[in-house]
C-alpha positions as MATLAB code, in Angstrom:
seq = 'XXXXXXXXXXXXXXXXXXXXXXXXXXXXXXXXXXXXXXXXXXXXXXXXXXXXXXXXXXXXXXXXXXXXXXXXXX';
ca = [
     -17.897  -16.659   11.590;
     -18.272  -17.918    8.101;
     -15.604  -18.261    5.427;
     -16.611  -15.026    3.690;
     -15.904  -13.001    6.838;
     -12.521  -14.676    7.366;
     -11.606  -13.957    3.769;
     -12.583  -10.289    4.133;
     -10.579   -9.905    7.352;
      -7.516  -11.504    5.776;
      -7.784   -9.252    2.731;
      -8.081   -6.135    4.911;
      -4.966   -7.124    6.864;
      -3.216   -7.669    3.539;
      -4.208   -4.197    2.390;
      -2.607   -2.725    5.498;
       0.620   -4.580    4.803;
       0.535   -3.453    1.175;
       0.226    0.212    2.153;
       3.035   -0.050    4.686;
       5.360   -1.818    2.277;
       4.710    0.666   -0.542;
       5.433    3.687    1.633;
       8.402    2.020    3.338;
       9.957    0.942    0.050;
       9.474    4.424   -1.412;
      11.193    5.992    1.584;
      14.018    3.463    1.467;
      14.565    3.918   -2.281;
      14.555    7.707   -1.914;
      17.004    7.570    0.974;
      19.276    5.235   -0.991;
      19.191    7.575   -4.006;
      19.858   10.591   -1.766;
      22.941    8.914   -0.333;
      24.199    8.109   -3.848;
      23.515   11.505   -5.404;
      23.760   13.833   -2.401;
      20.394   15.502   -2.955;
      19.099   14.973    0.567;
      16.133   15.174    1.393;
      14.578   15.749   -2.037;
      14.635   12.176   -3.300;
      13.515   10.761    0.041;
      10.462   13.011   -0.063;
       9.846   12.083   -3.694;
      10.106    8.386   -2.821;
       7.606    8.783   -0.003;
       5.232   10.679   -2.305;
       5.486    8.002   -5.004;
       4.951    5.310   -2.361;
       1.841    7.109   -1.126;
       0.393    7.397   -4.630;
       1.048    3.725   -5.412;
      -0.339    2.681   -2.020;
      -3.484    4.768   -2.441;
      -4.186    3.458   -5.943;
      -3.639   -0.148   -4.905;
      -5.620    0.250   -1.703;
      -8.632    1.604   -3.575;
      -8.551   -1.279   -6.063;
      -8.235   -3.871   -3.292;
     -10.967   -2.313   -1.153;
     -13.334   -2.240   -4.116;
     -12.676   -5.952   -4.692;
     -13.350   -6.749   -1.017;
     -16.557   -4.705   -1.002;
     -17.765   -6.393   -4.192;
     -17.056   -9.841   -2.732;
     -18.746   -9.098    0.609;
     -21.814   -7.532   -1.008;
     -22.450  -10.571   -3.231;
     -25.281  -12.727   -1.985;
     -24.514  -16.324   -1.047;
];
C-alpha cells in the first residue's frame, strides 16, 4: 500500500471517531442539563439532535476532503 492509501484510511477512521464524539458529547451535555433543570428527556434529545447535525456537517466536509485528495493524480 502506498502512503496515499494509508492517509485515506487514517482519515476515515478519524471521521468515525469524530461522529461518535459529537453524538456522545451532545447526549452527555443534554443529560447533564436535564439533571440540572429537571426537563428530562427533552434536553437529552435536543443534545443528541445537535450532535447529529454537527457530526453530519463535519463528516461531509471531511469526506469531501478525503475524496478530493484520493482523486488527485500523483
